[in-house]
Structures are given as structure tokens and as C-alpha cells.
N, C-alpha and C positions, 0 to 999 in steps of 0.2 A: 504494500500500500504506500501510496505517496504521502508526504507530510500534509499536503493540502487535503487529502481525503480523511486523514486522521483528525485534523483540526475540525473539519466539517462534522465528523461523527461526534466529537467531543462537544461541539456547540449544540448539535441537535439533541444529544443525550441530556445536556444540562437544561435546555429549554423544556424537554419532555418532563424531566423531574421537577422543574420549577412550576409547571402547570398542574401538577397533582395537588389535590386539596390536602392541606396540612392542618391538623387540629391544633388550635391554640389552647394551651393548657396553663392554667394558673397553678401556683404552688399547691400541691396536694390533690389536684384533680386527676382523675383517670378517665380515659376515653375508651370506649368499647365499640368495636364494629361488629354488626350482626348482619349476616347475609351479604348479598352483592349489592353495593350501592346504598344500603341502608345503614345509617349511622345512629348510634344511641350514645349520648353522653350522660354520664352519671358521676356524681361526686362521691369519692371515697375518702372518708376522714383519715388523714395521715396519723392521727392520734385518737383512736376510738375512746370514748369516755362513757363512764357510768353516770347518767344524768337523772337527777331527781327533779321533777317538775311539781312544785307546790302551788296549786291554784287557789287555795283558801276559798274565800267567798267572791273571788274575782270573776266578774261576768263580762269583761270587756271584749273577749274573743268569742266568736260563735263556735258551736261544737264542730261544725264542718271545717272551719279554719284551724281549729285546734287539732282535729284528727289529721288534717293534711300536713300540718307542721310536724306532728309526732311521727307520721309515716315517713316524711322526708328525712327526719333525723335518724330513724331506724335504718332506712335505705343507705344512708351514709356510713352506717356501721356503729352508731351509738346505741347503747342500751338505755332505754327510756323507762322510767317508773313514774307514774303520776299519782299524786295524793291530793285530797281536797279537804282534809280536816286535821286540826292541830295535833290531836292525840296520835293518829296514825303517822303523822309526819315525825313526831319525836321518836316513836318506836322505830321507824325506818332508819333514821339517822343513827340510832344506837345499835341497830342490828346489822347494818351493812355500810360499806364505804362507798361514798359517791364522790366523783371527781368534781362535778359541777351541780349546783342547785339553782334552778331557774324559778324565780318568783316575782310577784309584783312588788312595787315599793311599799304597798300597804301591809304586806306580810313579812317584810325583812326583819322586823323586830322579833317575830315568832321564830324565824330561822336562826337569828343570833342567840336567842334564849335556848332553843333546842340543841344547838351545836356547841354550847359553852363548855361542856365536859368532854368533847371529842379529843382524842389524841392527835389526829391529823386535822389540819385546818379545813374548813369547808369553804370552797370557792363559790361565792354567790354571784349569779348573773341577774341583777335586777332588771325588771321591765318597767320603764318609766314612761310617763305621759310625754307626748311630743312637745308640749308647751311648758315642761317643767323648768323652773328657774334655777334649780340647784344642781344641774347636771355637772358642772365643774367640781363641786364638792363631792358628788357621788363618784366621779371618776378618780378622785384622789383616795377615796375609801375602798372602792371596788376596782378590780382590774379592768373591767369593761362594763358598759350598760347597753341594753337594747331598748329601742323605742317601741312603744305600743304600735302594733300594726306592722312590725318589721317583717321583712321577707325571710324565707328559709335560708337564703344565702347569708343574711346578716347574722342569724343565729349560728349557722355553721362556722362563720368566721370568728365570732366571739368565743365559741367553745374551743376552736382550734387555738386561738390566741391565749386563752386561759390555760389550756393544756401545755402549750409551749412554755409559758411562764413558770409552770410547775417543774419542768425539767431543767430549768436554768439554775 
């Protein structure tokens, strides 16, 4: 082969490879291809966590939205436990280790009281109202906060950030 032909083949090969669709992945995301031409992208948590969701009397999220959020967290690899009354919540914290506790700001006091005697610290991820004026103070007290009505992606990012801070 002549050098001109080799150069032409290299250029054509490079162009062919450049035209292939390439998945863009953020840190911790996995992409799965199923079938021919069908692609499915799903998030896999790089640090799966045991997550306790304490809803208390919080009625800000509809059951359908809650179920969708919990299903998305489970699909990402997190183990989700949901509790809605203070007595069961205190028992759950005493009987099992949870990496992250998700709760509304209204019930953070209950979380702090129930986790006071724990050997390992409880990492709380409070859900706050979008118009909360004390977000800066909350961020100094808690590793992260999630705003009411947050997307699944925001919950996943906050859980991952909290888990990353635990390993440091």
C-alpha cells in the first residue's frame, strides 16, 4: 500500500469512529445497551447506602411521587427503609445502621433525639422548603440539604456526596 492510501484509511477510520454515538457519563453513572440500537441509561450508585426515610407527619409529597422516588433510589442500588412514626423510627435507629437519614426539617429534632446514643454518627439529609431563609445555617450543620420537590437526581447526588464525605 502506498502512504497516500494508508493516510486515507486512517482518516476514514477516524471519521467513522468519530461519528459513532458516544455516551456521556457523569461520575458514577453507568450506561447499558440493550438490543440493537436501543439504549437504556440507568444510574448506578458508586457508593450504595442504607437509607432510612422518616416521613413523620409530613404530607408535602404525594404517594405517587414518593413511590417513584423510592423506586429510583432502589434502582440505583440503595437500600431504602421508610418509617412514619417516632416510636418505630427510634427502634430502627437502635437496631440497624443507616448511612443516611432523609427527613423533613420539621422532624430533624426527632432524628437528633433518637440518634443521640448511637455509636456511629447519623448523617441526616434534611428536606427543606424552597423558600427557607436558613439554608446557609443548615448547610453549615448538615453536609447537604435537599429542597422540597427535588428530582431523583438531586437526591442521588446528595446521598453520593454524603457517602463520599464519610470515606474521607
